[in-house]
C-alpha positions as CSV (number, residue, x, y, z in Angstrom):
1,M,-25.0,-12.7,60.8
2,L,-25.7,-14.4,57.5
3,F,-27.3,-11.3,56.1
4,Y,-24.2,-9.3,57.0
5,L,-22.0,-11.7,55.1
6,V,-24.1,-11.8,52.0
7,L,-24.3,-7.9,52.0
8,K,-20.5,-7.7,52.5
9,V,-19.8,-9.9,49.5
10,M,-22.3,-8.1,47.3
11,S,-21.1,-4.6,48.0
12,P,-18.8,-3.2,45.3
13,F,-15.2,-2.3,46.0
14,R,-14.8,1.4,46.4
15,W,-11.0,2.0,45.8
16,P,-10.5,3.7,49.1
17,K,-6.7,4.2,49.1
18,V,-4.1,5.5,46.7
19,E,-2.2,2.2,47.2
20,H,-5.2,0.5,45.5
21,D,-4.9,2.8,42.5
22,L,-1.2,2.2,42.3
23,A,-1.7,-1.6,42.5
24,L,-4.3,-1.4,39.7
25,V,-2.0,0.6,37.4
26,K,0.9,-1.8,38.1
27,E,-1.2,-4.8,37.2
28,Y,-2.4,-3.1,34.1
29,T,1.1,-2.2,32.9
30,E,2.3,-5.8,33.5
31,S,-0.5,-7.5,31.7
32,R,-2.2,-4.9,29.4
33,P,-5.6,-6.5,29.4
34,S,-8.0,-5.8,26.6
35,K,-10.6,-8.5,26.7
36,P,-13.1,-9.0,29.6
37,D,-11.6,-12.3,30.6
38,E,-8.2,-10.7,30.9
39,W,-9.6,-8.0,33.1
40,D,-11.2,-10.7,35.3
41,K,-7.7,-12.2,35.7
42,V,-6.4,-8.8,36.8
43,A,-9.3,-8.5,39.2
44,K,-8.6,-11.9,40.8
45,R,-5.0,-11.0,41.5
46,L,-6.1,-7.7,43.0
47,S,-8.8,-9.4,45.1
48,V,-6.1,-11.5,46.8
49,V,-4.0,-8.4,47.5
50,F,-6.9,-6.2,48.7
51,H,-8.6,-9.0,50.7
52,S,-11.8,-8.0,49.0
53,E,-13.7,-9.0,45.9
54,V,-12.9,-6.8,42.9
55,K,-14.6,-7.3,39.5
56,G,-12.9,-7.0,36.1
57,R,-15.3,-4.4,34.9
58,G,-14.8,-2.3,38.0
59,C,-11.0,-2.4,37.4
60,R,-11.4,-1.3,33.8
61,E,-13.8,1.5,34.7
62,H,-11.7,2.7,37.5
63,L,-8.6,2.8,35.4
64,D,-10.5,4.7,32.7
65,L,-11.5,7.2,35.4
66,L,-7.9,7.6,36.6
67,I,-6.7,8.2,33.0
68,K,-9.5,10.8,32.5
69,K,-8.6,12.7,35.7
70,H,-4.8,12.6,34.7
71,K,-5.5,14.0,31.3
72,A,-7.7,16.7,32.8
73,N,-5.0,17.7,35.2
74,E,-2.4,17.8,32.4
75,K,-4.6,20.1,30.4
76,K,-4.9,22.5,33.4
77,A,-1.1,22.4,33.9
78,L,-0.5,23.2,30.3
79,K,-2.8,26.2,30.4
80,R,-0.8,27.9,33.2
């Protein structure tokens, strides 16, 4: 049982739902974090909402990925 709890705490958050992405974007637009400690504050707020541990770096990297995907979709739409 203890091993399961340790493993669960150590596993990274996977952003399984669109609602998680929207919550991340909302938190970002409200606080506009730029420093690692500011991203950690965003992660703490999201951890409470998601009932799972989220890291500041993970938030920043996932937001970067969302922006990259959005830009790629925009370029495809403009080519049509």
